[in-house]
N, C-alpha and C positions, 0 to 999 in steps of 0.2 A: 195271193200271198204264197210264197214258197213254204213247204212244210217246215223247213229248219230255220226259217226267218223269225226273229224275235220281234214282237210288237213293241213299239216305243211306249214308254210309260205314259199313262194318262195324266192330263193336267187338270182333270175334273176332280175336285176334292171329294165329291160323292162317290167316285170310282176308285179312290185310294184303297190299297190293300195293306195287310199287316207287313208285307215285304217293304213298304215305304217307310216303316218305323222300326227297323231292326235295332234293338238296344245294344249297348256295349256288351261284349263278351266278358267273361271273368278275367281274361288276360288283359284286355284293353282297360278295364276298370282298375286293375292293380297297377298297370303302367301309369295311368293318369294320376292315381294317388301318389305313386312314387315320385313322379315329376313334381307334383305340387309340394310334397314334403321337402324335396331337394331344393326347390326354389325358396321355400320358407327359410332355409338356412342362410339366405342372404341377409336376413335380420337376425343377428346373433347377440346374446347377452354375455359373451365371454369377456372376462376381465373385470366384471362388476361384482363385488362381494363386500359384505360388511367388515369393518376393521375392529370395532369395539369388542371387548371381552367382559363377561360378568365377573364381579368380585366374588371370591369363594369364601365360605365360612372360615376355613383354615387360615387364609391370608389375613382375615380380620381378627384372628385370635379366639374365635368361638370354639368351645369344647376343649380348649387347652388348659383351662384353669382346673386344678384338682377339685375345687369345690363346685364346679359347674354341674347343674342338674339338667336332666333330659326333659323333665316335665314339671311345669309350675302351674298349680291349680289356681288360676285367677278367674273368678266368676264374671259373667257378663254384667251383673248388677253388683259389682265390687263395692260400691259406695255404701251398701247396707252393712258392710263389715264395721263401719264406724259406729253403728248402733245409735243413730240419731234420726228420729222420725221426720224432723223438720228438713234435714238434709235430703232424706229420701224424697220428700214431696217436691223440693226445689229441683232436684236432678230430673225426676220423672216429668215434671211440668216442662222443663227446658227441652227434653227429648221429644215431647209431643207438640210443642208450640213454636220452637225457634225457626225463623224463616230459612236459615242456612241449610237445615236438614230438608226442608221442602224443595229448595233449589236442587239439592243432591238427588232427591227422589224424582224430580222432573227430568234430570239428566239420565236417570235409569230408564224412564219411560221412553225418552228419545232413543236410547240405545236399543231398547226392545223393538221399537218401530223400525230401526235400521235392520235388525235381524229379520223381521217379517218382510221387509222390502227385498233383502238379499235372497230370502227363500223364494219369494214370488218370482224373482228374476230367473230362478233355476227351474221354474215349473212351466206348464203349458199355458200359452197366452191365446185367448180367444176374443176376437173383436167383431162387432157388427157395424155395418155402414149402410146408409141410404142416401143416395145422391140424385139430384135432378138439376140438369143444366140446360138452359135455353141457348141454342147455338145457331149461328148462321154458317152454313157450309159453303165453302168457296166453289165457284163454278170452274176454276182453273186448277183445282187440286185433284186428288185421287178419286173423289166421289163422283159417280156418273149422274146424269139426269134420271129422274127428276129430283134426286137428293141434292145435287150441286145447285147452289143458288137459292135453296129453300131454308127456312128457319124451322128447326125442329127441337124437340125436347129429348135429351139423352137421359135415360133413367137407369139407375143401377141399385139393386138391393142384394147384399151378400153378407155372408159370415166367413171370416178368415181365422185360421189357427196357425200357430207357429210354436215350434219346440226346438230348443238348442241342446245339442248333445255335448255334455261337458266332459269330453274325452281327456282333456289336459288339465282339468281341475280348477279352471278360473273361477267359476261360480262357487264351487265348494270352498275355495280359499276365501272368497268374499264373505261367505257365511261365517266361516271360522274367525275372520277378522272382526265381524260384527259381534260375534259371541264374546271374543276377547275384550272388546270395548265395553260391552255390557257388564261383564264380570269386573272389569276395572272400575266402572261406575258404582257397582254394588259395594266394592271394597272401599271406594271413596266415601260412600255414605257411612259405612261402619267407622272409618277413620274420623269422620266429622262428628259422629256420635261420641266417640271416645274422647276427642279433644273437648267437646262441649261439656260432657259430664265431668271431666277432670278440671275444667276451668270453673265450673260452678262449685265443685268441692273445694278447690283451692281458695276461691273467694270467700266461701263460708268459713274456712279455717282462718283466713285473714280477718274476717269480721269478729270471730271469737277472740283472736289475739288483741284486737283493738279494745274490745270490751274489758278484758282482763287488765290490760295496760291502763285503761281509764280508772278501773277500780283501785289499782295501786296508786295512780296519780292523785285521786281524790283523798286517799289516806295520807299521801305525802303532803298534800296541801294542809290537811288538818294538823299533821305532825309539825309542819313548819309554823303554823299559826300558834301552836302551843309553845314552840321554841322561841318565837318572837316575844311572847308574853313573858317568859322566864328571863330573856335577855333584858327586857325593859325593867324588870324587877332588880336584876343584877346591876344595871346602870344606875338606878336610883340608890342602890346600896354601895355604889362605888367599886363593885367587883369587875365590871366591864366598862368599856369606853363606847363612844359614839360610833367607832369603827365597827364593832360587833353589832351594834344596833342597826346601822345602815345595811350591813350584810344580811342580817335577818329580815329586814324590810324588803330587800331586793328579791329574796327567795320566794315571797308570796306571789307577785305578778308573774314570775317565771313559772311557777306551778300552775297558775290559772291559764297562762298561755299554752302550756302543754295540754291541759284539759280541752281547751278550745281547738287545738290542733287535732287531737284525737277525735273530738266530736265531728270535725270536718271530714276526717278520713272515714269515720263510721257512716256518715251520710253518703259519701261517694261510693263506698263499698256496697251499701244497700241499693243505691241506684244501679250499680253494675250488675248486681244479682237480679234486679228487676228487669234490666235489659236482656240478660241471659235467659230469663224465663218469660220473655215477651209480655211484660207488664208495664204499666205506667211508672214513671220515675219514683213516685211517692207511695207505690203500692205496698212496699215492704218497710215503711217507716217504723213499724212496731216490731220488726224482726230482731230477735236477740239470739246470738250464737254462743252456747256454753262450751268454751274450749276445753275446760277441764274434764267434761264428761265424754269427750270423744275418745273412743278406744283405738289403740294401735292395731295395725294389720301385720301379720307375720309375712315377710317377703324374703326372697333369696339373698344370700350374701355374696353371690358370684354370678357372672353372666351365664345364662342358660345356653346350652348347646343348640337348642332349636329356636333361638330368638328370631331368625329370619322368617320362620313360618308362623310367627305369632303376631306380627304387626300388619294391620290393614293397609298402611301406606306402602309397605314393601310388596304386599300381595297385589295391590293396584298397579304398581310399577312393573311387576312380573307379568301381569296380564296385558299390559300395554306392549311389552316385548313380544308376547304371543301374537297380538293383533298386528304389529308391524311385520313380524315374520310371515304371517298369512298374506299381508299386502304384497310382500315380495313374491310369494308364490303366485299370486294372482297376476302380478305384473309380468312375470316370466311366461305365464300361460298365454299372454297376448302375443308372444312371438310365434305361436303355433297356429295352425289352421282353425278357423271357426266354422263349425258344421251345423246347419239348421235344416229342419224339415218344415215346409210351409204347405198349406192347403187352403182352398177357398171353394165356396159353392154359393150360387145365388141366381139372380135374374138380371138380365140386361136387355134394353130395347131402345129403339129410336121412336119416341112417342110414349107418353105415359099410358095411353089406352091399351098398348100392346105388352106392358111390363109383365102382367100375370097371364099372358096368353101362351098358347103352345109354341114351343120353339125358342122361348126367351131364356131357357135354362143355360147356365154355364158353370163349369167347375174346373179345378186344376189342382195338382199335387206334385211336389217334387222337392228334391234336396237343393241346398245352396251351400257352397264352400267358398270361404274367403280367407285369404292369407296375406300377411305382410311380406312384400318383396323389397320395396324401397319407400321409406317414409321420412327421409331427411333426418334421421336420428331421433324421431319422436319417441319411439318405444324405449330406446336406450336411455334417453333423458328421463323418462318416467321411472324407469327402473333405478337409475342413479338417485332420483329423489326419494323413492321408497327405501333404498338402502341407507341413505343418509338419515331417514326417519328412524330406522332400526338402530343405527349407531347412537342417535340422540336418546332413544328409549333406553338402551343399555346403559349409557352413561348417566342418565337420570336415575335409573335403578341403582347404580353404584353410589350416587350421591345420597340417595335415601338410605341405603344400607349403611354407608359410612356414618351418616348422622345418627342413625338409630343405635349403632353399636356404641358410639361415643356418648350418646345421650344416656343409655342404660348404665354404662360404666361410670359416668359422672354421678348419677343419682346413687348408685351403690357405694361409691367411694365417699360421697358426702354423708350418707347415712352412717357409715362407719365412724366418720369424724365427729358427727353430731352425738353419737352414742357415747364416745369418749368425753366430749365436752359436757354432756349431761351428767356423767358420773362425777367429774371434777366439780361442776357447779353444785350438785347436790351435797357434796362433802362441805363445800364452802358455806352453803346455806345452813346446813346443820350446825356448823361451828358458830355462825353469826346468830342464829336463833338461840343457841346455848348461852352466848355472851349476853344477849338481850334478856334472857330469863335471869341470869346472875345479876345483871344491873338492876333489874326490878326488885330482886330479893334484897340487894344491898340498900336500895332506896327505902324499901319498907322497913329495913332494920335501922335506918337513920345513918348509914355509913357513907352514903354518897348523895349527890343532888339528882333531881329529876332530869336535869339537862343531860347527864350521862346516859340516862335511860332513853331519852329522845335520840341522842346520837347513835346509840346502839340500834335503835329501831330504824334509823336511816339506812344503816348497813343491811338490815334485814330486807327493807323495801327494795333496795338496789338489787339484792339477790333474787327477790321475787320477780322483778322486771326481767332479769336475765333468764329465769326459769320459764317465764311465759314465752319469751322469744325463742328459746331453744325448743320448747314443746311444739310451738307453732311451726317452727322450721322443720322439725322432725316429721310432723304430719304432712306438711307441704311436700317434703321429699318423698314420703311414702306414696302420695298421690302421683307425683311426677314419675316415680319408678313404675307404678302400676301402668301409667300411660306408656312409658318407654318399653314395657314388657308386653304391650299389645292390648291391655285393658280388657282381657277376656275374649278377644277376637277369635272367631272360628272360621278358618279358611275353607274347611270342608263344607260348611253350610253354603258358602258362595258357589262352590262347584256343583252342589246338588240342586240348587234352586236357580241356576243361571238362566234357564229358558222358561221359567214359569210364566213371566209376564208376556213373553212373545208367543207362547204356545196357545194362549187364549184366542188369538186372532190369526194364527198361521195354520195352514192345512198342508204344508209341504212335508216331505219325508223327514224322519228324525235326523238330528245332527249326530254324526259320528266323528269322534276326535281320536 
C-alpha cells in the first residue's frame, strides 16, 4: 500500500473506531433544532381566542351604594346566632350526615387524584419488563444457519426510564388545571354546606310558624265555640235569627279544618327536617320549634362591596375559569416540539440458558423529539374546543354573579319592607288589644254583652296571626340573606388547603402559580 493511500473503513463492528460515531457539532445541532421549530410553525393556533368577558363589580352596582360595607362579619356557624340549641343540633347533624355533602367530598378526592396523576406525568417514569418468546426463525430470512430454520427462545429482561422536558409548559398547565378543578370542588362543598344549613334553618323557622299559627287557631276555635253558645242564647231570646245561628255553626268546622291543615303541614315539615338530617321520616315526630324565642341577627342594609369574594358558588365558578385557562395553555403547548430523554439497560439472549451469561448485556440512552407538522387540523380543533370551554366557564361565572347580586338585593329589599310592615302591624295589634281590654271592662261593668268581647278578641287573634307570619317571614329573609352573603364562606381557606389531599400521595415538585 502506498504511504499516502487511505485504508477503506472496516466493516467489522469489532474494529469500529470513534471516528465512525462522530456526533453533531454545536452548529449542526443548532441548525437541526432551528429547522424543527420552523417546521412546527406549520401547525399554528393563530386566530383562536376566547370571546367572553367577566362581569365586573362596578357594572353590577357593587360598591356604589353609600351604605355599602367592605366587610361583613358572618360566622361560619351563623345559625348559632338564633340562640336555639335544637336548631344547632339539627344543622350540625345535617352537615355531618347528609349524603349530598359526601358526594361533594368524593368529588374533591377525585380532583385530588387528578392532581397526583398530572404531577406523575411530569416526573420520571421507570418501568421494568421481562419477556420470553418461543420463535421459529425463517430459513429464508436474514438469519444464517444454524439459527435459520430452528426454534429458539428469545429472552429479554430490562429496566427502562423516560423523562419529558416540559419546555413549553404543557405538563405544568395540566397540573394547574387539575388544581383549579380541585379548588372548584372544594368551593362546591362549601356552597353545598351553606345551602344545606340554610335549608334546615328555614325549615325550622317554618315549623315554628306552624306551631304558633296552630296555637292561635286552637284559641280561635274555642272563641268561636263560645260565640256560637251566645248566639244560641240570643236566638232563644229573639235577639238573633237563624241566619246568625247558621253562620256561627259554619265557623266551627272551618276552624277545625284549619287546625287539621296546620297539623298536616307540621307533619310534612318534620319529615322534611328528618330527611335533611338523614333520619327516618318519623324520627322528629316530637320536635317542637319555638318561633318566639328565636333571636334576630343583625345584617347589613346594603349590598357589600366585596360580595363577589364571599360566595362559595362564585369562587367555584372563578376556579373553573382558571382551570379552563390552563387547559388552553396546555392545548397551545401541544403545537410545539415534545422533547424526551429515554434510557434502558438489561439483558437479552437467544435461549433462556444464556440470558444471565457474559455478553447478554445491552443498554441505550438518547433524546427523542417529536413535533406536529400536519395533523389534518386535530390540534386546532382541540384548541377551539378548549377555548369554547373557557367561554362557557366565563358565561357560567357571569350567570352565578348576576344571580348572586340580585339574590342579595332582593333579600335586603324584602327585609326593609318587612320591617315597615311589622311596625304597622304592631301598632294595629296594640290598638286591637286595647279595644279588647276596654270591651272586657265594659262587660264586667254590665255596659255591653260578652259577644262584643268575643268580637274584639277575634280582631286580636287576627293580628296575632299576622304577627306570627311577619316574624317568620323576617327570620326566613335573614337566613336567605345570610346565604346570599356567603354564609361565612372563607375563600382564603380554599387557596391555603388546595393541595392538602393530593400532597399525601404525590412526590412531585411543589406547584407554583
